[in-house]
Every structure is written in structure tokens, then in C-alpha cells.
C-alpha positions in Angstrom: -8.7 -125.0 45.6 -9.0 -121.9 47.8 -11.8 -120.5 45.7 -13.8 -123.7 45.9 -13.3 -123.8 49.7 -14.4 -120.2 50.0 -17.5 -120.9 48.0 -18.5 -124.1 49.9 -17.0 -123.3 53.3 -15.2 -126.6 53.3 -12.4 -127.6 55.6 -9.0 -127.3 54.1 -5.7 -125.5 54.1 -5.8 -122.1 55.9 -5.1 -118.9 54.0 -2.3 -117.6 56.2 0.0 -118.9 58.9 -2.1 -117.6 61.8 -5.2 -119.4 60.4 -3.0 -122.5 59.9 -1.9 -122.4 63.5 -5.5 -122.1 64.7 -6.6 -124.9 62.4 -3.9 -127.2 63.9 -5.2 -126.4 67.4 -8.7 -127.3 66.3 -7.6 -130.5 64.7 -5.6 -131.5 67.7 -8.6 -130.9 69.9 -10.9 -132.9 67.6 -13.1 -129.8 66.9 -15.1 -130.0 63.6 -15.0 -126.8 61.7 -15.5 -125.2 58.3 -12.8 -123.0 56.9 -13.7 -119.8 55.1 -17.4 -120.1 55.8 -19.5 -118.0 53.5 -22.3 -116.0 55.0 -24.0 -113.3 52.9 -21.3 -111.1 51.3 -18.7 -112.3 53.7 -16.4 -115.2 54.3 -15.5 -115.9 58.0 -12.2 -117.7 58.9 -13.9 -120.6 60.7 -17.3 -121.9 61.6 -17.3 -124.0 64.7 -20.3 -125.9 66.2 -23.2 -124.0 67.8 -23.0 -121.2 65.2 -19.7 -119.9 66.6 -17.7 -118.0 64.0 -14.0 -117.3 64.6 -11.9 -114.6 62.9 -8.2 -114.8 63.3 -6.8 -111.3 63.2 -3.3 -110.0 62.9 -2.1 -107.3 65.3 -1.1 -104.8 62.6 -3.7 -105.2 59.8 -6.7 -105.3 62.2 -5.2 -102.9 64.7 -5.4 -104.9 67.9 -6.9 -102.4 70.4 -4.4 -103.5 73.0 -1.6 -102.4 70.8 -3.2 -99.4 69.0 -5.3 -97.7 71.6 -4.9 -94.0 71.3 -2.7 -94.3 68.2 -3.4 -93.0 64.8 -4.5 -95.8 62.5 -3.4 -96.1 58.9 -6.2 -95.9 56.2 -6.0 -99.7 55.8 -6.4 -100.2 59.5 -9.4 -97.9 59.7 -11.0 -99.6 56.7 -10.3 -103.1 58.2 -11.8 -102.1 61.5 -15.0 -100.9 59.8 -15.1 -104.0 57.7 -14.7 -106.2 60.8 -17.5 -104.4 62.6 -19.8 -104.8 59.6 -19.0 -108.6 59.6 -19.7 -108.9 63.3 -23.0 -107.1 63.0 -24.0 -109.1 60.0 -23.3 -112.4 61.7 -25.1 -111.3 64.9 -28.2 -110.4 62.9 -28.3 -113.9 61.6 -27.9 -115.7 65.0 -24.2 -116.3 64.9 -21.7 -115.5 67.6 -18.3 -114.1 66.5 -15.1 -114.5 68.4 -11.9 -112.7 67.4 -8.7 -114.6 68.1 -5.8 -112.1 68.1 -2.3 -112.8 66.8 -0.7 -111.8 70.1 -2.9 -114.4 71.9 -2.5 -117.1 69.3 1.3 -116.9 69.3 1.6 -116.7 73.1 3.6 -119.6 74.5 1.5 -122.3 76.2 -1.9 -120.9 75.0 -4.6 -123.5 74.9 -7.7 -123.6 72.7 -10.2 -123.1 75.6 -8.3 -119.9 76.6 -8.5 -118.5 73.1 -12.3 -119.1 72.8 -13.1 -118.3 76.5 -14.6 -121.7 76.9 -15.8 -122.5 80.3 -16.1 -118.8 81.3 -19.5 -118.1 79.9 -18.1 -115.8 77.2 -17.5 -116.1 73.5 
């Protein structure tokens, strides 16, 4: 099922617990989305309306700058950061906006969807 979803960008079960939590927030808010949206050589975690892509990043694997500023990154973290930058630039070059939702923010008590996406503040 996951391979078919990745190929079509269809809504469905999230790949990991962080994505599942974010998907539940989207569902509760009535936001339409496509999970694992394919764009060129990449799959983005979520496509929301108005060409907004959302990537849900774990603190460790994607080296959240708030936790890893000035620290030596592992080879996997360095590779993931470069890959993340490539994905962001690729999306921007095709008219998409990309928002990263970090694990630390997603798991914070009382966090609301508009806060995660910076809705209403003129930023994405």
C-alpha cells in the first residue's frame, strides 16, 4: 500500500509516528492533503492546498538546528541536511512552498496546527 501511495501521492497511513500525529491534526482541522506527494525525484511528506509542502522532521535524523547548532553532525545527519536542502530548492524551483515541522514543535503540549504552519503570521 505504501508504495502505491508514494507513487500516486494519495492520502493514507503515515510512514512514521510523527507523520501520523501531523496527519491526525490535519484530519481534525478538516484540511485536505496528499501524503507522500511525488515531485520529480522526491517524495514530500504532505501536500496541502495552495502548493504548500510540509516535511515532518525528527530532531536527531534531520539535526534540528535548535538542538545541533555548533555541534558536530554524524555523517547521516550531514547527508540528510544536504538532501533536505536539495528537496527545498527543487520544490521552490517549481513554485511550491516548503514548511518544515520539527519533532520538538509537533510533540509540544498544546500545540495547534496554525502554530506549526505559521498560519496568520504571513510566513510559511
